[in-house]
N, C-alpha and C positions, 0 to 999 in steps of 0.2 A: 092075237097083239094089236092094239089099238091102231087103227088106219092112219098113216101119216106120221108116224112115230118110231123111228128105228132104236133099238137097243144094242148098246155096245157089248163087247165081250165080257165085261163083268157083270152086266145084268142090269146096268144103269141106262135108261134111255139118253141116248146120246144128246137130244137137247137141255136135258136136265144137268148133264154132265159138263156140257158148254156153260150153261150159266152158273154152275157152281164155282167152275174155273175162272170165270170174269169177274164173279163176285169176290172171290179171292183177291184177285188182282186189284180190285177196285178198293177193298177194304186194307189190304196190304201191300201198299205200292212199292214196286223196287225190291220186293223180297222174293229171293230164290231159295225153298228150303229143300236140302237134299233130303234123302230117304232116312237118313239116321239124324237129323236133325229135329229140333221141335221147339213150337213157340212156348216160352216161360211167363211172357209177359205182354200186354199189350197198352200202348200209350196213345190215347186217342186214337188215330189211324195208323199208328206203326208198331211193328212188333219186334223184341227182344229176344233173338233165341237162345238156346242152350249153347252153340258156338259163339255168340257173343259173349256171353258170361265167360266159357273158358278161356277165350283169347284174354279176357281181362284180369284172369284170376291166376293162372298158368305160373307167373313168377312167385306169387303169394303160396302157391301150393308146394313149391319146391322147397320155399323156405320154411314151412311148416313140416314138411316132411324131413327135413334135414333136422327138426327137434323133437316132433312126436311119433309116436306109432301106434297102430290099433285102434281102439275105440276113443281114445283121447283124439288121434290125428283125424279122425271122421267126424268127431264133435266140433273141433275146432274149425275144419275145412267146411263143414255145412254152416257154421257161424259166419264164417268168412263170405260164402256164398250170398247169402241173404244181404250182408253189408255191400258187397260190391253190386248185388242187382238192385238196391236200393239207389245207390250211386248212378247206376245206369238209367235208372228211369228219372231222378231228377234231370240228369244230363239230358236226356231226350226232350223233356219239358221245356228247359232252357232253349234249347235249339229252336224247337217249334215255336217258342217264344219270340225269339229274337226274328225268326222265319216272318212271322206275324207284323212285328214293328218294321220290317224292310231293313233290318240290319245285317251286315255282311261283311267280311274281310278280303279285302284284294290282294292279288300277289304283290303288289307294290308296296302295302303295308306290311305284309309279312317280311318282305327282302328288308325293308329298312328297319324293322324291328330286329332281325338278326344280324345285322350290321352293328348294332348296338350290343345285343347279347347273343354270343353265339349259342347255337343249337346243342342242348346238352346231348351226349353220345347215346343215351337211352330213349332220346324222344325223336319221333320223326317230324318232318316239316308239317306234314298234315294234322298231326296232334298238337303242333305247336301253333297253327292257324287256328285251331278249334280251342284253344285255351284262349286265344287272342278275342276269339268271338264271344266267349263267355265273359270275359273282362268288360268287353264293351256294352255287354247287354248289362252287366253289374252296374256299370257307370252311370247308364241311361235309366235305369228303373230304379236303382237304390242310392247310389253313392249321390248323386247330385241332389236327391232331396234332404240329405243329411246336413244339418246347418249346426255349428257349435257357436253358442253365444260367448261373449266375453265374461259374463256372469258365470256362467257355468264353470269355466275356467278357475275363476277365483274361488269359487265354493268347493271344487275339487282340491285346489291348494291348501285350502284352510285346514279342509276335512283330512288331509293325509300329510301332517307335517313331517312325520317321518320318513316320507317317500323323498323329501327334497332338504337334503342335509349334505355339507360337502364331506368327502372321507376322513377319517382322523390321520393325523399326522405325526409322524415319530421323529423327535430328533436323536440319531443312533451316532454311534463310533464302536468301532471292532477291532480285536486282535485275528487276523487271517494268518492261518497256518498253510502256505501254501505246498501242493503235493499232487501231482499230476498222475502218477502211476507207480507200482510196484513197490520196492524199498521206500521210495521218497514219500508216497502218500501214507504208507504204512507208519513210518515215524512221525509223519505230519499228525496223523491219527492219535496216537501213545501220547504224542506232548501236548495235544489238546486237551486230552481225557486228562492227562496229570494238571495241568494248568487250572482246569475246571475244578477238580477236587480239592486244590489248595485254596481256592477262593472263599472268601467269607465276607458277609455283609460290610464288616468296618475295612474291607480290604478295596482299595481304588483300584481301577482298571490299570492305573499309571503305573501302582506300585507292583501289579502283576505282570506287566510289560517288562519293567525294568528287572524284576527277579530272573526271569526266563529270558532276556535279552532279545524280545519281541519288541515291535513297533504298533503304535495305536494309529489307525486310520478314522479319520472324522467323516461321517457318511452325511452329516447335516440332516436338514429336515427332508423326510421323505414320506410317501406314502405307501401303502402296501403292494399296490399294483406295480410299484416301481422297481420291487425288490426280485429277487429270483424267488421260486416258489417255496422252498423250503423257508428261506429266510423270513419270507413275509407272513407265514404261519405261525411261527416261533415268537416275532415281534408281538404278535396281537396277543400272547399270552405273558408277555413280560411285564413285571412293575417296574418303573423307574427306580435306577440305582440297583437294579439286578442284572446279572448276566446269564445268559442261555446256556445250555448244556451245548456241547460241540455240535455244530451245524453242519453236514457234510453237502457241498456241492460239486460243480464240475471244478471249481477254483482251488478246491480243499478244504479245511476245516475253519468255521469261523465261531468266534467267542462275541456274541453282541451283546451290548448294553444299551438299553432305552434310557437315555437322561432326562426327555421330559415328553410329555404328549399333548398334543392339541387337540380337543375333542371336536367331533362334527359340529358345522355351524349351520343355522338355516341359509338355504340359497335364497335371492330375490325371485319374485315371482315373474319378472322381465326375463330372468335365465331360463326359466324352466317352462315358459309360456309355450312354445313351440310344441317343447316334448308332451305336455298337459293335452295339447290341443289333439296331438296325434293318436293319444291315448285314447280320448273321449270318440274322436271319429271313428277308430276301429272298434270300439265298443257298441257304439251306435249303428254303426254301418252293419254289422253282423248280427245285431237284432233285427235292424229292418230287413236284412236279406233273409231271416228266417222266417219273418213274418209274410214276405213277399212269395216266397217259395211256397210254404203252407196254402196261401191263398191261391196260387195257381193250381197245386195239387188237388185243391177241394173242388177247383171247377172243371178238372180235366175227368176224362175216362180212363180209369187204370184198372186193369183185369190181370192179378197176378196169379200164374198157374205153378208155380215153385212150390214144392213141398219141401 
């Protein structure tokens, strides 16, 4: 034995063992690994462990297990593991960047935000604050540098004319055969089918209503989204002067006629300017964020040990 150096029970010199433990704490601060845990990635001086990954993916695994099994489950789970690990790496990098910039989120800020937006049942307050910090970093590093010029808005408006139209409008009238349930509803259905079979292009809705002792209801000018779902879909497929086959709704059975169609009209730029600005801002911000994240990843030390 070399004089002055004690050997541990495992055969390592105790001074070397101490140096190794201290070095581990220096390079991986704040990390205490259990004997069954292991490091799967190093992001600068921070580690991501197997238990970190398992914690993030456990709910997703339950969803996958409910749909797949065997080799397909293994393949999809492994794919999801890599996806979640990449997200964890991106997350660590951004938190490190926020700390380097001196950014933080106080408890007062969290409390104020939660007064405006209640905490979702599946999210902890800690995770909520974490997301707030990432949002603050995004605004500081990306969002504030994205500027949308008026000329860009005009060019986008002129290049996409079909995106900025009023919806078509329909002038409608109908015969409604009401029937809520049971015999009453069955009778309304049978009568609606009989009336539809009796209608011809030469028959006016008024003549049809008179023949079967029903009333016509004028609906006036409406848009598709102002009608019940089944009515809206049927109206889009009707030609002016024609009636629909019986359409069933909660009210009963409808025979609808389109009298006139007002085609979509261009919306003025002033009306849609705010929406266009929001669209361009979102597109530009997402592109700037991807470039910024790629830049900090390129400068970082990232060692992935997950196979």
